Each structure stands twice: as C-alpha cells, then as structure tokens.
C-alpha positions as CSV (number, residue, x, y, z in Angstrom):
1,M,56.1,3.4,0.6
2,P,57.8,1.1,-1.4
3,A,60.0,-2.2,0.9
4,A,63.4,-1.5,1.8
5,H,64.4,-4.1,-1.2
6,H,61.9,-2.5,-3.4
7,A,63.6,1.3,-3.1
8,L,66.5,-0.7,-3.7
9,L,65.8,-2.4,-6.7
10,I,63.9,0.5,-8.6
11,R,67.1,2.3,-7.7
12,E,69.1,-0.2,-9.8
13,L,66.9,-0.1,-12.6
14,E,66.8,3.7,-12.7
15,A,70.7,3.4,-13.1
16,L,70.7,0.9,-15.7
17,E,68.9,2.9,-18.0
18,R,70.1,5.9,-17.2
19,G,73.3,3.9,-18.4
20,E,75.4,4.0,-15.4
21,C,75.4,0.2,-15.9
22,S,74.5,-2.2,-18.8
23,R,74.3,-5.6,-17.0
24,L,72.0,-5.8,-14.0
25,M,71.7,-9.0,-11.6
26,V,69.0,-9.4,-9.3
27,L,68.7,-12.4,-6.8
28,M,66.0,-12.3,-4.3
29,P,64.3,-15.1,-2.8
30,P,60.8,-16.2,-4.3
31,G,58.0,-13.7,-3.7
32,S,60.0,-11.0,-2.8
33,A,58.3,-8.6,-6.0
34,K,61.5,-8.7,-8.0
35,S,59.6,-9.5,-11.0
36,T,56.8,-7.5,-10.4
37,Y,59.2,-4.2,-10.6
38,G,61.5,-6.0,-13.2
39,S,59.5,-7.5,-15.8
40,V,55.9,-5.2,-14.8
41,L,56.6,-2.4,-14.3
42,F,60.1,-1.5,-15.7
43,P,59.5,-1.9,-19.3
44,P,56.6,0.2,-19.8
45,W,58.9,3.0,-18.1
46,Y,61.7,2.2,-20.3
47,L,60.0,2.0,-23.1
48,G,58.7,5.5,-22.3
49,R,61.7,7.3,-22.0
50,N,63.3,5.5,-24.9
51,P,60.9,5.5,-27.8
52,G,61.9,3.6,-30.8
53,T,63.6,1.0,-28.8
54,A,63.2,-2.6,-28.3
55,I,63.1,-5.2,-25.6
56,L,63.2,-9.0,-25.5
57,G,61.5,-10.6,-22.7
58,V,62.1,-14.4,-21.6
59,S,61.4,-16.6,-19.1
60,N,61.3,-20.1,-18.2
61,T,58.9,-20.8,-20.7
62,T,56.4,-18.5,-23.4
63,T,53.6,-18.8,-21.1
64,L,55.2,-17.1,-18.5
65,A,57.2,-14.5,-20.6
66,E,53.5,-13.6,-22.3
67,R,52.2,-13.6,-18.8
68,F,55.0,-10.8,-18.1
69,S,54.6,-9.3,-21.0
70,R,51.0,-8.7,-20.9
71,R,51.0,-7.0,-17.7
72,A,53.5,-4.9,-19.1
73,R,51.5,-3.9,-22.1
74,N,48.4,-3.6,-20.4
75,I,50.2,-0.3,-18.1
76,V,51.5,0.9,-21.4
77,S,47.5,0.9,-22.2
78,M,46.4,2.7,-19.3
79,P,45.1,6.5,-20.2
80,Q,48.2,7.6,-17.1
81,H,51.1,6.3,-18.9
82,T,49.6,8.0,-22.6
83,Q,49.4,11.3,-20.0
84,V,53.1,11.2,-18.7
85,F,55.3,9.3,-21.9
86,G,52.4,10.5,-25.3
87,E,52.3,6.7,-26.6
88,T,50.2,3.8,-25.9
89,V,49.6,-0.2,-27.3
90,S,49.5,0.3,-31.4
91,A,46.6,-1.0,-32.5
92,E,48.0,-2.8,-35.1
93,S,50.4,-4.8,-32.9
94,S,48.9,-5.8,-29.5
95,A,49.4,-9.4,-28.8
96,A,50.2,-10.6,-25.7
97,G,53.7,-11.6,-26.5
98,S,54.2,-9.0,-29.2
99,W,53.5,-5.8,-29.2
100,E,54.3,-2.0,-30.3
101,T,53.7,1.3,-29.2
102,T,52.5,4.4,-30.8
103,R,56.1,5.4,-31.0
104,G,58.0,2.8,-32.5
105,S,58.9,0.7,-29.2
106,E,58.4,-3.1,-29.4
107,Y,58.4,-5.9,-27.0
108,F,58.2,-9.6,-27.9
109,A,58.3,-12.8,-25.4
110,A,60.0,-15.5,-25.7
111,G,60.8,-19.1,-23.8
112,V,64.3,-20.3,-22.8
113,G,65.3,-22.1,-26.1
114,A,62.5,-20.5,-28.3
115,T,63.3,-19.4,-31.8
116,I,64.1,-15.9,-31.7
117,T,65.4,-15.1,-35.1
118,G,64.6,-12.2,-36.9
119,R,64.6,-10.2,-33.7
120,R,66.7,-7.5,-32.4
121,A,66.6,-5.8,-28.7
122,D,68.0,-2.9,-27.1
123,L,67.6,-4.8,-23.8
124,G,67.6,-8.5,-23.0
125,L,65.3,-9.0,-19.9
126,I,65.2,-12.7,-18.7
127,D,63.1,-13.0,-15.6
128,D,63.0,-16.8,-13.7
129,P,65.0,-19.1,-16.7
130,V,64.9,-22.1,-14.3
131,K,61.6,-23.5,-14.0
132,S,62.2,-26.6,-11.7
133,R,64.2,-28.2,-9.1
134,E,64.5,-31.4,-11.8
135,E,65.6,-28.9,-14.3
136,A,67.9,-27.3,-12.2
137,D,69.8,-30.7,-11.2
138,S,69.9,-31.6,-15.2
139,E,73.3,-31.0,-16.5
140,N,71.9,-31.7,-19.8
141,T,69.1,-29.2,-19.3
142,R,71.6,-26.8,-17.9
143,E,73.7,-27.0,-20.8
144,K,71.0,-26.6,-23.3
145,Q,69.9,-23.4,-21.7
146,W,73.9,-22.0,-21.9
147,D,74.0,-22.9,-25.3
148,W,70.7,-20.7,-26.0
149,Y,71.5,-18.0,-24.2
150,V,75.2,-17.6,-26.0
151,N,74.4,-18.9,-29.7
152,D,70.7,-17.4,-29.5
153,Y,69.7,-15.0,-26.8
154,L,73.0,-12.8,-27.0
155,T,73.1,-12.8,-30.7
156,R,70.1,-11.4,-31.1
157,L,70.9,-7.8,-28.9
158,K,72.5,-5.1,-30.6
159,P,75.5,-3.7,-30.3
160,G,75.6,-1.7,-26.7
161,A,72.4,-3.0,-25.5
162,R,71.2,-3.7,-22.1
163,Q,70.4,-6.9,-19.7
164,I,68.8,-7.6,-16.8
165,L,68.9,-11.3,-15.1
166,I,66.0,-11.7,-12.0
167,Q,66.7,-14.9,-10.6
168,T,66.0,-16.9,-7.6
169,R,69.4,-19.4,-7.7
170,W,68.9,-23.0,-8.0
171,H,72.3,-24.3,-8.7
172,E,75.5,-23.3,-8.5
173,D,75.7,-24.1,-12.3
174,D,72.4,-22.1,-13.4
175,L,72.7,-19.4,-15.5
176,A,73.3,-16.4,-13.1
177,G,76.1,-19.2,-12.0
178,R,77.7,-19.6,-15.4
179,I,77.5,-15.9,-16.2
180,L,79.1,-14.9,-12.9
181,A,81.6,-17.5,-13.6
182,R,82.3,-15.9,-16.9
183,E,82.4,-12.0,-16.5
184,A,81.4,-11.1,-13.1
185,A,83.1,-7.8,-13.4
186,R,80.9,-6.6,-15.8
187,W,77.2,-7.4,-14.2
188,R,76.2,-5.3,-11.5
189,V,75.0,-7.8,-9.1
190,V,71.8,-6.9,-6.3
191,K,71.9,-10.3,-4.1
192,L,69.3,-9.7,-1.1
193,P,69.1,-13.4,0.7
194,M,65.8,-13.6,2.8
195,E,68.4,-13.6,6.3
196,A,70.6,-10.9,6.5
197,V,74.3,-12.3,6.2
198,E,77.4,-9.8,6.6
199,N,77.9,-6.7,4.5
200,D,73.8,-6.8,3.6
201,P,73.3,-4.4,1.0
202,L,70.2,-2.9,3.1
203,G,72.2,-2.2,5.9
204,R,70.3,-5.3,8.0
205,K,71.9,-6.8,11.0
206,P,73.0,-10.7,10.3
207,G,69.8,-12.7,10.7
208,E,67.0,-9.8,10.0
209,R,64.7,-11.2,7.7
210,L,63.7,-9.3,4.3
211,W,60.3,-7.8,4.5
212,A,59.3,-8.9,7.5
213,E,55.6,-6.8,6.8
214,W,55.2,-9.8,4.4
215,F,57.4,-12.7,5.2
216,T,56.3,-14.4,8.8
217,E,58.5,-16.1,10.8
218,E,56.1,-18.7,10.4
219,M,56.6,-18.8,6.3
220,V,60.2,-18.1,7.0
221,A,60.6,-21.6,9.7
222,D,58.1,-23.7,6.5
223,A,61.3,-22.2,4.2
224,K,63.7,-23.8,6.5
225,L,62.2,-27.2,6.4
226,N,64.2,-28.0,3.2
227,R,67.9,-27.4,3.8
228,R,68.5,-26.9,0.4
229,S,65.8,-25.2,-1.1
230,W,66.7,-22.5,2.0
231,S,70.1,-22.0,1.2
232,A,69.6,-21.6,-2.5
233,L,66.5,-20.1,-3.3
234,Y,66.3,-18.0,-0.1
235,Q,70.0,-17.6,0.8
236,Q,70.9,-17.1,-3.1
237,E,73.8,-19.8,-1.8
238,P,73.4,-22.8,-4.2
239,S,76.2,-24.6,-2.2
240,P,76.5,-23.6,1.5
241,D,80.0,-24.7,2.7
242,D,78.8,-27.2,5.7
243,G,76.6,-29.0,2.5
244,T,73.0,-30.1,2.2
245,F,72.7,-33.3,0.6
246,F,76.3,-34.6,2.3
247,R,76.9,-32.6,5.8
248,R,80.0,-31.7,6.7
249,E,79.6,-32.6,10.4
250,W,79.2,-36.4,8.8
251,F,82.5,-36.5,7.8
252,K,86.1,-37.2,9.7
253,L,89.3,-36.5,8.4
254,V,91.9,-39.0,8.7
255,D,95.5,-40.1,8.0
256,P,95.5,-42.3,5.2
257,N,98.6,-44.0,6.6
258,T,96.6,-45.2,9.9
259,V,93.5,-46.6,7.8
260,R,93.3,-50.1,7.5
261,G,90.9,-52.6,5.4
262,H,90.5,-53.9,2.2
263,A,91.3,-51.5,-1.1
264,Y,88.6,-50.6,-3.5
265,T,89.1,-48.5,-6.5
266,T,86.3,-46.9,-8.3
267,G,86.5,-44.8,-11.6
268,D,83.9,-42.2,-13.2
269,F,85.6,-42.2,-16.7
270,A,85.0,-38.9,-19.0
271,V,85.7,-39.3,-22.9
272,T,86.3,-35.4,-23.8
273,E,90.0,-34.8,-23.9
274,G,90.8,-31.4,-22.6
275,G,87.1,-30.1,-21.9
276,G,84.1,-31.3,-20.5
277,D,83.9,-33.5,-17.2
278,F,86.9,-35.3,-15.1
279,T,87.7,-38.7,-15.3
280,E,87.8,-39.8,-11.4
281,L,89.8,-42.1,-10.1
282,G,89.9,-43.4,-6.8
283,T,91.1,-45.8,-3.7
284,H,89.5,-46.5,-0.7
285,R,89.9,-48.8,2.3
286,Y,86.6,-50.7,3.7
287,A,86.7,-52.8,6.9
288,D,83.9,-53.3,10.0
289,G,81.1,-51.3,8.2
290,V,84.0,-48.6,8.0
291,L,84.4,-46.8,4.4
292,T,87.5,-44.0,3.7
293,L,87.1,-43.0,1.1
294,G,90.4,-40.8,-1.3
295,V,93.0,-42.9,0.0
296,D,94.5,-42.2,-3.5
297,G,93.1,-40.4,-6.3
298,W,93.5,-38.7,-9.6
299,F,91.4,-36.6,-12.3
300,G,91.8,-35.2,-15.4
301,Q,90.2,-34.5,-18.7
302,T,92.8,-36.6,-20.8
303,S,92.2,-39.8,-23.4
304,A,91.3,-43.2,-22.4
305,D,95.2,-44.1,-23.1
306,V,96.6,-41.8,-20.4
307,W,93.4,-42.8,-17.1
308,I,93.6,-46.3,-18.1
309,D,97.2,-46.2,-16.7
310,K,96.5,-43.6,-14.1
311,L,94.1,-46.6,-13.0
312,L,97.0,-49.3,-13.1
313,D,99.1,-47.1,-11.1
314,Q,96.5,-46.8,-8.1
315,V,96.2,-51.0,-9.0
316,G,99.7,-51.6,-8.8
317,R,100.1,-49.4,-5.7
318,H,96.9,-50.4,-3.8
319,K,96.1,-53.9,-4.7
320,P,92.6,-53.3,-5.0
321,L,90.0,-56.4,-4.5
322,A,88.0,-55.5,-7.2
323,F,87.2,-51.7,-9.4
324,F,83.9,-50.8,-10.0
325,G,82.6,-48.9,-12.8
326,E,79.8,-48.3,-14.7
327,S,78.5,-49.9,-17.2
328,G,77.1,-49.1,-20.6
329,P,79.1,-47.1,-23.7
330,I,81.9,-46.1,-22.4
331,R,82.5,-49.4,-20.8
332,R,82.0,-51.4,-23.8
333,S,84.6,-48.5,-25.6
334,V,87.7,-49.1,-23.0
335,E,87.1,-52.3,-21.1
336,P,88.8,-54.1,-24.3
337,F,91.8,-51.6,-24.1
338,L,91.9,-51.8,-20.2
339,L,91.8,-55.6,-20.2
340,R,95.0,-55.7,-22.6
341,R,96.7,-52.9,-20.8
342,M,96.0,-54.7,-17.7
343,N,97.9,-57.7,-19.3
344,E,100.3,-55.9,-20.5
345,R,101.3,-54.3,-17.0
346,R,100.9,-57.4,-15.2
347,A,98.6,-55.4,-13.0
348,F,95.5,-57.6,-12.5
349,V,92.0,-56.6,-10.5
350,R,88.6,-57.8,-10.8
351,L,86.2,-55.5,-13.0
352,E,82.4,-55.2,-12.0
353,W,80.1,-52.7,-13.6
354,L,77.2,-51.1,-12.1
355,A,74.5,-49.9,-13.5
356,R,74.0,-46.4,-12.9
357,P,70.5,-45.3,-12.0
358,H,68.3,-42.8,-13.4
359,D,69.6,-39.3,-11.6
360,K,73.0,-38.5,-10.3
361,P,70.8,-37.8,-6.2
362,T,69.4,-41.6,-6.2
363,M,73.1,-43.2,-7.7
364,A,74.5,-41.2,-3.8
365,R,71.7,-42.3,-1.7
366,S,73.3,-45.7,-0.8
367,L,76.5,-43.5,0.1
368,Q,74.4,-40.4,1.6
369,A,72.8,-43.2,4.5
370,M,76.5,-44.4,5.3
371,A,77.4,-41.0,5.6
372,A,74.7,-40.2,7.9
373,S,75.1,-42.8,9.9
374,G,79.1,-42.3,10.8
375,K,80.4,-44.9,8.7
376,V,82.3,-43.0,5.9
377,Q,85.1,-41.0,6.8
378,I,88.0,-39.4,4.0
379,A,91.4,-39.7,3.7
380,D,93.1,-36.3,4.7
381,T,94.9,-36.0,1.3
382,E,94.6,-33.4,-1.9
383,Y,92.3,-36.3,-3.3
384,G,90.3,-36.5,-0.2
385,N,89.8,-32.9,0.5
386,R,88.7,-32.2,-3.2
387,L,86.3,-35.1,-3.2
388,L,84.8,-33.5,0.4
389,T,84.4,-30.0,-1.2
390,Q,82.5,-31.8,-4.0
391,L,80.2,-33.9,-1.6
392,L,79.5,-30.7,0.7
393,Q,78.8,-28.6,-2.8
394,F,76.3,-31.7,-4.2
395,P,73.6,-31.8,-5.9
396,A,74.1,-27.9,-6.4
397,G,77.9,-27.7,-7.6
398,K,79.3,-27.1,-10.4
399,R,81.4,-30.4,-10.8
400,D,80.1,-33.8,-9.0
401,D,82.7,-36.6,-11.1
402,A,84.1,-37.0,-7.9
403,V,80.8,-37.4,-6.0
404,D,79.9,-40.5,-8.8
405,M,83.1,-41.7,-8.6
406,A,82.7,-42.5,-4.9
407,A,78.9,-43.5,-5.1
408,L,79.9,-46.5,-7.0
409,M,81.5,-47.8,-3.8
410,G,78.2,-46.9,-1.6
411,M,76.2,-48.7,-4.2
412,A,78.6,-51.8,-4.6
413,I,78.4,-51.9,-0.8
414,G,74.2,-50.8,-0.2
415,D,73.8,-53.9,-2.8
416,A,76.2,-56.5,-0.4
417,H,78.2,-57.2,-3.6
418,P,79.6,-60.6,-4.1
419,A,83.2,-58.3,-4.7
420,V,82.5,-56.5,-1.4
421,T,81.4,-59.3,0.7
422,K,82.9,-62.6,-0.6
423,L,85.7,-61.3,-1.7
424,A,86.2,-59.9,1.3
425,A,85.5,-62.7,3.5
426,A,88.1,-64.7,1.3
427,Q,90.9,-61.7,1.2
428,K,91.7,-62.4,-2.3
429,P,90.6,-61.5,-5.3
430,A,88.7,-63.7,-7.8
431,M,87.9,-64.1,-11.7
432,D,85.0,-61.8,-13.2
433,G,82.7,-62.8,-15.4
434,Y,84.4,-61.4,-18.7
435,M,87.8,-63.4,-17.4
436,K,85.8,-66.8,-17.0
437,E,83.6,-66.2,-20.0
438,R,87.1,-66.8,-22.2
439,E,88.8,-69.0,-19.7
440,E,92.4,-67.4,-20.3
441,D,94.9,-68.6,-17.7
442,S,96.8,-64.9,-18.2
443,W,93.9,-63.0,-16.6
444,R,94.0,-65.1,-13.3
445,V,95.2,-63.5,-10.3
446,A,96.9,-65.8,-7.6
C-alpha cells in the first residue's frame, strides 16, 4: 500500500491524464518520493495509455533529466509493460535521454536552459528545476530560468498540452512562485508540508509529520536546525511570516516623531523605468548605537531625474549628515546629475559610495548582526512597514531592494565609516572627496 501522500499524488496524476486538469504542481519535501511517482512511474503509464504522444522531461541539469528518463525507459522495456500496453522501447531509438516506443510515442530529456528547438510535446514535465541554494538566491539565474521557461519550454508544447511541475520550494521568486503569481487559477496545486498546518490536504492534524514511517523524529529535528531550509524546503514556505535571515522579534516599531539622533539617507538605485527593480530611498536616525530605519522613505520605478529629486526632498526635510549609495556603474552615471541638482536646489549632503560585496546576504550581514543584538528599530510609517516586510522575507522574497537600501546603513556603521563616526562626533557634515578634489566653494556646506 502506498503512503497517504503517494496515494494522493497518484490520484492527481490520474486526473491529469484523464484531462480533468491540464496543469499540476506538486510541492513536497525532499525525499518524499514525488519524483518516483511523477517522473519515473507516471511517464510509462501516460505513454502506454496515450500512444503516439511525446513527453518533454526537464530537470535542473541534463544529467538528472536523463536519469529520470532512463528509469522510465527501463520500465517501458519490462515484459509487464508490454503485456499491459502492447508496446516496448523501439530498438531504433533507445538512448537514455531520447527514446521512442514501438507505438510511436517519444520521450526527450533536457536540462533547464538546454536547446530544445525542433521538439514538440503533448506533456511537459519539469522535476526539480532548482539545483542549489546559491542558484535559487541568484536573481540573475532565476531570470534566466524564467526566460527559458517562457520563451523555449512553453513554445515547445503543443496546443492543449499538459504540464507538470514537481519541486520543493527554494525562494518566493522561484519557478513555482513565478508561475503561481502569473496564473495560479490555471494550476491544480498539491502542497504538502513536512508538518501539517490547518486545512491539510491529507486531513492531518497541525504538527503531524508526513510519512512518519520514513521521516523519523530525528530526521525532522535535524532539518529544523536550519530555519530557512526547514521553512522553504520542508514546509514549502520560502518566506515565513516571522522571518529567517531577519527575525520579527528583533525589531520594534517606534513612533518616528519620538526618534532622536543624527539623520542619514541611503539609496538603492534602479535604472529601468516602469519595470524591473525599484529605486529605494530611506532616511534613518542613529544615536547611542541604535539605528532607526525608515523614518522617511520613497520607492518607485522611475527615471533618474525623478528619484534624484525625491532624494533631495528627503535631504531638505531631514538635513542628513551623509548619503550612502552603492559604488559602481550607476554611481558614475548619476553622480554628475545629482551634484548639479544639489547645486540648483541648494540641497547639499555629503555623498559616500560603498563597495557592494559579492552577494546580497553578505551585504546585509552587518545589519543582521545589529538587529540580532537589539540595536535596530523601525519607524512605524508606511515605508517602515514596507521595509519590515522585505526584511522578514529576505533573502527568499521576491523584492529585496529596500533591504539593499537599509543594508548600506548597516555597512557604514559596521565599518565605522568616517561619515558616521567623525561627522556624528562633530555634529556637522564635511566635504566628500569629490568636493575636495574640485575645490568648488559652491559645494561647501556651512
């Protein structure tokens, strides 16, 4: 007898084969045998019941896709399959990653991103599209996978083709997340966490373990040691409400009108107008080792001329001791315009540009350490609550531009940047390197 969740998966796969649904998404923990049923046992059964059809089987690498393909092919080669369906693997086409049956069915295996032109499929089967945590956290990799799914994979499916996606959740913006954000109503979703929550599809009580005969209490306890992996991979919740990298209990919401300390403004700039990332601008206060984030803030997908003026609006309102931005190509493109607008508006602020580390979590480590020590609070403003939401979803959230903006403040404090230590001690801003270099009196701040 199959386990309860296996029986549920079998029923859903049968429903898809019968045409009761056309898109099936299976979200289950690692090791729950979802691939055994979905990618190994189901394809031979589907091809046997639908002669002359084609399956496109996809995984994170061609090697893994061919492994599933080989196992499915071996089942079709078994005498029992021939007895039931009257077919076997064709002697003329029997490679591990590309084979046919004697009744004209086909199976082709490919890795995500591989060339699949020239192929057409009645069933598209994607199993385990994400290879690793590093891949899941890479915005660039996620974007490439999505482009391949939309522009290559979907275009290879015949009209009316059925789709199956089998995976564990890694990131809110992973393939499953993007598909659900775009067309959730068109998919039947089987979502089974390791420990049941309310309204469990199997009728389990909250906290009841999945497949207790296989997943022992010790295995579950070990999985819980990594809070983020437990929530995403095992509970299918990549962004839990109480956070992973940043924890909800670390932050206190405070009335911005009661906050004292020196003001600083930080910004994470985006260059695409009307799409892509958001430009995030925030003003914060820092005093006695405590950082208050989001006293003021703005975000938008606009052109540089708009957000430069939004930045200077905050400079005018709060008179920050310094502005921290990210060094690199964007700085080189916007700094001259920013300096010109500062002079035109007579809204001056010391500009400091910080080098960004290799990845976003590393960039946010200083802010994380401060928050874990109870040294970070968040202004109870609309923008502050937006920032808190992104912090709790980081690094698995779809949006993290506000986190990048706030992380710059953490970096400046963590590195004891002179604009924080010396300027705060003097309680007045000094000229930045750009101003000194040119010795232009118009940039001086009284």
